[in-house]
N, C-alpha and C positions, 0 to 999 in steps of 0.2 A: 838676429836671434838674440834673446836675452843673455846677459853675462852671468847672472846669478839665477839659481833655481827659483822660479816664481817671480822673477824680476820683471819690471815694467819697461825698462829702457836698456840701452846697450852703451858700451864705451864708444862705439862708432857714432851713435846718435848724439852723444854729448859733444864729441869732437866736431860733429857737423854743426851743432848749435853755436859753437865757439871755434871757428876755424883757426884763429890765431893762437889758440891754446897749445896746439901741437908745434906750431912753427916758431913762436917767440918765447916760450916759457920752458921750464924744466919739468913740467907736469908729465908724469908717466901714466901709462895705462893702469898701473896699480893704484895710482892716486885717484884716477877717475873711478875705478872699480870701488874703491873705499868710499868716495863721495856718494856713489849710487847706493851703496849699502846703508850709509847713514841716512840719506834722504828717504829711502824706501822703508827703513825702520821707523822713521817718524810717520810716514804715510800709513803704514800698516797698524801703528798704534791707534790711529783714528778709524781706519777702515774695518778693523776687526770688530768694532762695536756695531757696524752697520751691515757687514757682509760676511759670508762664510769664506774664509781664506784657506788655501790659495785659490785664485781664479783659474778656471779651466781653459779660458780663452784670452787672447790678447785684447786689451781694452785701450783704444787710442787716447782717450781722455787721460788715463793714468800714465800712459807713455809720455805724453806732452808734459804732464805735471811733474813726473819724476825727472825728465830731462831738464826742465827749467830749474827745479830745486837742486839737482846735482850741479848744473852749470853755475848757479849762484854760489854754492859751497866752494867750488873750485876758484871762481873769480874773487870771492871774498878773501881767500887765502893769498891771492896774488897781489892785492891792492891794499894800501894802508887805509885806515878809516877815512882820512881826508880825501884820498883819491876816490873812494866809493861815493862820498858825498857829492863829488863833482861829476860823477858819471851816471847819467840816467840809464845807460845801457846795462850797467851792472845791476842796479836796483830794479830794473824792469823784470829781470829773471826772478828776483825775490818776490816782487809784487804779483807777478803772474802765478807763481807757485802758491803763495798765500791765499790769493783770491780763489784759485781753483779748489784748494783744500777747504776753505771756508764755505764755498758754494756746495761742495759735496757733503760736508758735515751738516749743514743747515737744511739739506734736502732740496736745494734749488736746482740740482743736476741729477738726472737719471743716467746711470752708467749703461753703456751699450758696448757689445763686443764688436770686432771689426766686420762682422757680417750684419750688423744692425739689430741684433737680438738684445732685448733689455736684460740686464743683470738684476735678479731679484734681491731685494734686501733681506738679510737674515731676520727671521721672526716677524717680518712685515706681512700683514694680511688684512684684507678688508673684513670688517665685521658686519655680518648680516643678521637681521632679525625678522621674524615673521610678522612683527608689528611695526616695522620701521616706517611704513607709509601712513601711520596714524598719529594723531596728536598724543604726546606722551601723557600718561596718566599721572605720574609722580613728578614733583617739582622740588626745587631747592627752597621754594618759598614756603609759606605757612601751609600746613596740611589742608586747611579749608580751601586753599586755592588750587587744589588738584582738580584736574579736568578729566572726565570720561568721554572719549570721542564717540559720538553716537554712531558713526559709520563702523567703528570697530565693534560695537555691541551688535549692530545689525548683521555684520559679517559673521561674527561668532555664532549668533542664533541660526543663521542660514546654514552654517557648516554642521551644526548639531542636528538640524532637521533632515539633512540628506543622508 
């Protein structure tokens, strides 16, 4: 169960991602809770431009993303910069989080809830036109290069005759 209202991950999931965190560091649940809040604040800053928040369902993609981002924040605080540079394990959490966020923002990923239902983007809709199957009449080129699709004219005449 999420630790924050509208949260994507839990303290338990972050501890599960980094088992040694609880065993060999002085990181408390409050520290994990704070890292989750910071990570999800960052995520929501991007998500609010794409979706209506908060989400009504659990979204596994965001759970993984939040867990990775929170884990990285906690590990970054435990290691010096030099140690981080030597540990692919630490930077992998960061890279996974950043890649997931970038894919989401660029539209390379569609969010789905845990039941497999797609989450609709806010304000996103297909635009349909009753003339979309015809050659466009207007163009960005010179007006003399405008084309009138003969099929469109024939169909318009047929509609008026009926």
